[in-house]
N, C-alpha and C positions, 0 to 999 in steps of 0.2 A: 192288663191286669191291674197293675199298681195304679193307674190313673182311676180304674172302677172302685178300686179300695179307696183311692186317696178323695173321690168323689163321695161317695159312701161314708167315710169319717167327716168330712164337709158340711155334710147333710145336719150334723147337730144329732144323730138318733145314738148315736152309742156313747154320748156323756150324760143324761138322767141317772138319775141312781138306781131308779126304779128295771132301766133297760139293764143295768151291770148286774142286778142282783138278778134279774128274772136267768142273764146269760150264767150265771153261776149255777144256778139251780136248774136250769137247764142238762147242763154239765155233770152235774152231781147225778140227776138222775136216770141219764143214757150211760154214768159210767156202773151204776147201781145195776142196772136193765142189761146191759153187756157182760157184767164182771165175769162170769165165767168163760166167756169168748175171751177175754182181753188173759186171762190166767192162761187160757189154753194156747193164747199166741206167746205168750210170754217161755211157755214150755215148750214149742216148737224149735223156737229161736236161741233159746240158753238154756233148755232142759232145766228152768228154775222150779225146785220143788214150789207145791201151792203155797204154804205155810211162807215161807221164803219170800215168794211172789207177792201175797198178799199185804205182809207188814213192811217191805223195802219200797212197794210199789202202788198197787193201789190204797192199802189203807192212809198210805202217808201225804196222797195226792187227796182224799176224801178230807183228811183233817185240815189240809191247806184250804179246802173250798170252806168248807165250817166253820174256822178262823176267819177266813175273808169276808165269808157273809155277816158273823158276827159286829164284826168290827167296822165294816163299809162305811158306815153311816157317820163315825169318827174320822177314816183316814179321807175322805171326801171335802170336808168343811175348811172352809179359810180360816186360818190363823193371824190372830188380831195384832199387830206391834205397833211401840212405840212410834210416836211422830216427832221431830227435831221440833222444839219451842219457835225457831225461825221459821217455820214452813206451817204454823200454824193460819188460819184452820184447817186443817185437812186430818184424812184417815189412811192410814198404812197397815196393809195387810197380804200375805202373802198367800197363796191359791193353785192346789192340785190342779195339771191342767194336762191329759193327754199328750203323750208326745205325737201319735199321731198315728204314719202305718208302720208296724214294726215287723222283724224278720225273728225267729225263731230256728235255730239250727241244732236237731239234736243227737246226739250219741246212741252207739249200741249196745254198752253194758246195764243200762237200767232204760231200754227204750222208753217207757210208757212212764213213768215218773219224771225222767227228765227235759221231757216233753211239756209233761201237765202243769208240773208246777211255773214257769216260766208263763205258760199261758192263762194258769189264773192270776199271777200278777199283772199281766198285760190287761185281762179283761175286766178285772177290778177296776185299773187308772181307765177305763174307758178305751182303747183304742182299739184297731183293725188287725188285725195278724195274719201271718204267711208262716205255718209252719213244713218244714222238711225235716219229717224223720230220714233214719240211715237208711241206706240199702241193706244192709248189713242184719237186721231183724224184718226182712220183709213183713212175716205173718203179721206182727207188731203196728205195722208200717199201715198194713193195709186196713187193720181191725180199727187203727186210729183213725183214719181216711175215710169209714165208713163211718164211725160215731160222730166226727165234723160236721159230715152232710147231711146227716141226719136231725142236728143240734141248730147248725147256724145260717145264716144267708150269704150266700157265696163272697161279698162283700165286704164282710162283716171278719169271717175268718175262712179261711180254705187251705187246704193241704197239698204240699207241689210235691211229689212224688220224682225217683229218678235217682242218676248216679250221681259220680262225683262232679260233672260234665254241667248239672244241672245245678247245684249247688252252687259252680263258679260262677255260673253265668248268673245268680241269683246275688252272690255279696258283691258284682258290679255294679246295681242299683240302685239308687238315691232312695235310701230307708229313712226313717228319722229314728231307727234303734236297729242295732244288731245286736242280738243275744244269742251266744254259742257254747257249748257245752262239748270238750273234745280233747284232742293231745295240745300239747303245747305249740308244735311242728305248722297244724294247721290253723291256731289259733292267731299264730304271727303271718300266717298269709292273708289272713280276713282284715284283720287290723291293719295291712299294707291296702289293701283293696276300698276299704271303708274308709283310708284319710282320704284317698281319692277324691269322696266326696261328701270330707269332713261329717261324716256319719259316726256319732259316740254308741261306743259297742261297751257291751258285757261279756268277760270273756271268765269262763269255769272251765279251768284246764286239771292238768295234774301233777306228779311232781314226784320226787324221791322223798317219802314221807316218814323219819326218823321217828322209831319208840326207842325208849331210852328207860332200861329196868335197873334202879339202883340197890345196893345190898339192904336196906333195910325193907325193898318190899315183901308182900305177901304173895311170895312164888307163885306158890298154885292158883289163888285170885287171878293174878295179873297174866298166868300163863293162860288160863280161860278166855277172858276177856281178850286178850291179843288175837290169841288161835281163831274167837269167833271172827273178831275185825277182819283178816285176813284172808280168812276160807268163806266169809258170806259169797256167793254171787262167784263163787270158785277163783276168789281171789281179782276180780275185775271191778275193782270198786275204784275210786279216784284217791278217796280217803283212806284206804286201806294203810294199814301198815307195812311199811317198804322194808322195812331193813331194822331189825333188833340189834340195840347196840347196849349188852348185859355186863354188868360189872363183874370182874373174872373169880370175885371170891364164891358168885352163886351163879357161875352160867352154866355149868355141869346138873346143878338141882332144876334150873329153868330150862334145861334141854330135855330132861326127865320129864319134868312136869307140861310141858310142850307136847311131847309124845303121848301122854299119857289121856289131855285133852282131848286130843285129835282120834285119839280111840274110843273115847267116851263120846262123842259128836256123832263120827261117822261109825264105829265099828272097824273090825280087823279089813274088810274092804269095803274099803269108802264107791267104788264104782258098784257095789251093789247099793250103796244106802238113797233111800229116797230122798234126804235133805242133802244130798250132796249137788251141785249144779256139774255144766259142761261149760266148756267155750268156745265162742262163740262162732269158732271157724277154722279149716286146716293151716291157714297163714299161722295163724296162733299158737299152737300148738307148735309146728315150725320152730316158729320164734324163740319158743319159751322151753322148747328141748335142745336149743343152740347154747342155753344157760346152763346145762348141765355138763359140762366141758370136761368136770375133773370129780370121777365118784365117787374118788376116797372121799370127799366133801361132803356126802349125803349123809345124812342120820337120819332120814327115814324118805318115802316114799322117792321117789323120782319113775315112776312106771309112767305110761302115757298108751294111750290109744286115741292112732289119729282117725281110724274110722269111725270110733265111737266119741270122736272131741272129747275125750275123756285125758285129765291129768290131774293124776294122785297131789294129794297134800304134801309138800315135800320142805325138807328142812334142810338149811345149807349151814355149815360152822366153820368159823376163823377163814373166810373168802380172802384172797388178797385185795387190795385196794383198787388195784390196776381193771382187776378181770370186769366183762362187760358187765354182768348181771349187778356189778354194782356200780355200775355207770349209767347205766339205762332204765328207766322207769319199767318196774317186772311186770304189773299188772295182769299178774294171774295168780296162781297158789304154792307159788316159789316162796320162801321168808330165812333168808338170810339171817346168822345170827352170831354177832361178832363181839369177842369180850373187850373190855376197854377195864384201864387201870386208873387214870387221871381223869378229872375232870374237865381239867380244863385244854389238855391237849382234846381229847372228843370237843368240845365248844370250837376249838378252835379249826377241829376238821371238817367240820358241819359246817361252819359260818363259810369255808368255800365253794359248797357248792350252793345252788340256784335255792330261791327259799322255797318250802314244800307247801301243799295246801292244808297239813295236818300236823303238829305234834305232838308226839305224844309223852307222857311223864308218867312213871311208876315210882314212888318215892310215898312215905309217910312223912318226912322230913317239907315243913312247909316253905321255910327259908331257901332250900333247894329247892322245890318247887318256882319259888319265886325268879331264883336265879337264871334255870334255864330258860324259863318264858321274857327275862331279858335280854339276855343272851343270843337266841336263837330266834329270829324273825318267823313267822308262819301263818297263812291265812286265819287260822282255827288251834286250839288248844285241846286238848282232854287227859282232864290228871288222873292218871288209875282209869283210865275207860277210854275206848276203841269205838270210834263212828257215831256216837250218841251224838255229839256234840253240832252232827250236822242234820239231825233227825227231830228237831224241835222247831214250833211254831216261833218260838220267842227270842231267837237267836237267830242274826244272820251268817249266812255264808257265803265265802267267796274267797278268794284265793289273794294272794300278795307276790309283783314281781312277776317270775314267768310262770307266777302258779294259778296268776289269774290278775282279774280287777273288776270291780264291781262285787255287790253284794246281794242274794235274793234269799225269798223264805220268810213267810208271813208277811210283817207290816213293811220289812226293806224287799220286799216283789212289787207290793205295791208302787213304793220310791222310784225304785230301778224305771218302769216304765212311766214314769209321770215327771213332770217340769215344773218344776215349784217357781209358780210366776209372782212377781213380786209389783203391786200396784199402789200406788198415793192416788184418791181421790179428793182432790181440792173442790170448793167453789170459787163464785167470783169476788169474793169479799177477803180482804186479807192485807196484809201489810206491805210497804212499796221501796223501804229502808234500805234494800238487799239489790234494786235496781240503780245503775249509774245517771248520773253521776252522782259519784258516793258521798262526797264532803263530810259531812259529821255521821254520815250512813257506817263509816268504818272505825268511827270509835262507837258506836251503835253496836256493830256484830262483835267487838272484839270484847266488850262485857257480857253481851250473850254467851259466847264460848267460855268464858273464865266462869259464868253463874250458873250454866246444864252442861 
């Protein structure tokens, strides 16, 4: 498989702008033609409401394709740079070239979006690709495989289905780049295997994203935006607020506003709401249920139905730092809300944790916003907002430290799958003073370095 993909890549077919543009256009055409099938598959796999699935999966993918088609002619152009005087006559430039044959491994929480967006970047950059969808979202994986077979030559892009064993076999192969979205633990394993072949990697991982609400925040608006970001996709979002740290003077008001927001979004019985999703499988229902070890801390929610993969939007209060829910990434619809009094103590505690994928700050105070951003590293930041910083073509998206490495979305996706090759083109005429024997040439060199 890898040999045939490499042969297709080195044929040069994927490098021309018309070929790349045609590939993107065909992908868009097929998505539009199969959109009902894709939305139905997402419902079967995750119980995703149609509107939520369209906005967070199909809509964003289509906007990425549109953005890539609009800007591709600029992205692929070589960029002229200056040439040092002593090297004249010569011309220097940087040219983006494809990395080659790349592997893209997708997760189950956004099984369409998080496989297609890296694919768009790889297509734009002129690569050949192998896609490995997750087995945990089989309906979506089947649709993606069907779609890819309809569009692409099998040596340009193909889907490799299968279980974890197949994925482990794939990551031991010598690729030109590996792109992975998933858990930090699996990300570590991929990096270890990739290191054996010195394969570069992009890792989009997760973490415990802190959400900090200060006493001057608009409590009603903050609660709505945090509730939306947390319970989107039933909390199974890598950049969802993981834990809220709320100033103790407004904690009670915030908890009340949060409960009202949940009621407005999903009604008194979220299990009957057409706008609330489901958990991916029973394993994760059990994992989430284990976090509810102290019922006295449950403010609202806490109910779950293993058979129907339902887990209610749940708020916990004043959970001790040593609790399991405070140590592991929650990745579900459980939101601990903790009070704080001293900002410096809060910063000190958060610094001891791994760098998160997202940091959320709710305050009207600009200097306080800057202080928190300076004090706390994160892959991205949302100020008085959640999730949306990762839903734009104009901002790169990625982690830092244990939340990942590398970035994509928009131009960053093209850059991710490109090598920026440095080229200097010289003629056969030119100076010879820099050749040995140096003699007076050294004085000339010193003079040139001082002048230029």
